[in-house]
C-alpha positions as CSV (number, residue, x, y, z in Angstrom):
1,M,10.6,-15.8,-7.7
2,L,9.4,-12.4,-6.5
3,G,12.7,-10.7,-5.7
4,Q,16.3,-10.9,-6.6
5,R,19.0,-12.8,-4.8
6,R,22.8,-12.8,-5.4
7,V,23.8,-16.5,-5.4
8,S,27.4,-16.4,-6.8
9,T,29.9,-14.5,-8.8
10,Y,32.0,-15.4,-11.9
11,L,35.1,-14.1,-13.5
12,D,35.4,-13.2,-17.1
13,R,38.6,-11.6,-18.5
14,G,39.5,-10.2,-15.1
15,Q,36.1,-8.8,-14.4
16,E,33.9,-10.1,-11.6
17,Y,30.2,-10.4,-12.2
18,Y,27.4,-11.2,-9.8
19,V,25.0,-14.1,-10.6
20,I,21.6,-12.9,-9.5
21,M,18.5,-15.2,-9.6
22,E,15.1,-13.7,-10.3
23,G,11.9,-14.8,-11.8
24,N,10.5,-13.5,-15.1
25,K,8.4,-10.4,-14.4
26,E,5.7,-11.6,-16.7
27,D,5.2,-14.6,-14.4
28,Y,4.3,-12.5,-11.3
29,R,2.9,-9.3,-12.8
30,S,-0.7,-9.8,-11.5
31,P,-2.2,-11.2,-8.3
32,Q,-3.5,-14.2,-10.4
33,S,0.1,-15.2,-11.0
34,I,0.3,-16.6,-7.5
35,E,-1.1,-19.8,-8.9
36,N,2.3,-20.3,-10.5
37,L,4.1,-20.4,-7.2
38,Y,4.3,-23.6,-5.1
39,V,5.5,-24.4,-1.6
40,R,6.4,-27.9,-0.2
41,S,4.1,-29.3,2.4
42,K,6.0,-30.5,5.6
43,R,3.4,-33.2,6.2
44,S,3.2,-34.8,2.7
45,G,6.2,-33.5,0.9
46,L,4.0,-32.5,-2.0
47,L,4.1,-29.2,-3.8
48,I,1.0,-27.0,-3.0
49,P,0.0,-24.0,-5.2
50,L,0.1,-20.8,-3.1
51,D,-3.3,-19.8,-4.3
52,N,-4.7,-22.8,-2.2
53,L,-3.3,-21.1,0.9
54,L,-3.9,-17.4,0.3
55,T,-6.8,-15.1,-0.4
56,F,-6.5,-11.7,-2.0
57,E,-8.4,-8.6,-1.4
58,E,-7.6,-5.6,-3.6
59,G,-7.6,-2.1,-2.0
60,A,-6.2,1.3,-2.7
61,T,-3.9,3.4,-0.6
62,S,-1.9,6.6,-0.9
63,S,1.6,6.5,-2.2
64,T,2.7,8.5,0.8
65,L,1.1,8.7,4.3
66,N,1.2,12.2,5.7
67,R,1.1,12.6,9.5
68,Y,0.0,15.3,11.9
69,N,0.4,14.9,15.7
70,R,1.6,11.3,15.0
71,M,-1.7,10.4,13.3
72,R,-2.2,9.7,9.6
73,S,-3.6,12.8,8.0
74,I,-5.2,14.2,4.9
75,T,-5.6,17.9,4.0
76,I,-8.9,19.1,2.6
77,T,-8.7,22.4,0.8
78,A,-11.9,24.2,-0.2
79,N,-13.3,27.6,-1.3
80,L,-16.5,29.0,0.1
81,A,-19.5,29.0,-2.1
82,D,-21.2,32.4,-2.6
83,G,-23.4,33.4,0.3
84,Y,-21.6,31.2,3.0
85,T,-19.3,32.4,5.7
86,L,-16.2,30.6,7.0
87,G,-18.0,30.0,10.3
88,E,-20.9,28.3,8.5
89,A,-18.6,26.1,6.5
90,L,-16.7,25.0,9.6
91,T,-19.9,24.4,11.5
92,F,-21.1,22.2,8.6
93,L,-17.7,20.3,8.5
94,N,-17.9,19.7,12.3
95,Q,-21.4,18.4,12.0
96,V,-20.5,16.0,9.2
97,V,-17.6,14.7,11.2
98,E,-19.7,14.2,14.3
99,E,-22.5,12.3,12.4
100,E,-20.4,10.3,9.9
101,V,-17.0,9.6,11.3
102,S,-15.8,7.4,14.2
103,D,-14.3,8.7,17.4
104,T,-10.8,7.7,16.3
105,I,-10.8,10.7,13.9
106,A,-9.4,14.1,14.9
107,V,-10.0,17.4,13.0
108,D,-7.7,20.3,13.2
109,Y,-7.5,23.5,11.2
110,R,-4.9,25.7,9.6
111,G,-4.8,28.8,7.5
112,E,-7.7,31.2,7.9
113,S,-9.9,28.5,9.6
């Protein structure tokens, strides 16, 4: 239902065509569509809606995951506000990291910093 699968081929006027099975995209466009899919129980032989077996939790993630030193990474770019030095800004950043972020986070600098 959720993917495509080549199941056969057929010939028409000397041309060979693939027969590909797939579900209608409208039937599985949203997470709520899982209620339209069923699996057969090995115990009873009955069809069970997948939404009885699964729970969903929505989340957001990046379309790409950058890495630095084999760790997932993000780059923060900023400009200094008037009256602050680069040293003060970096001290503030380190303080925030120390107070708010777990020990599994590493901070590294590039550019002028």
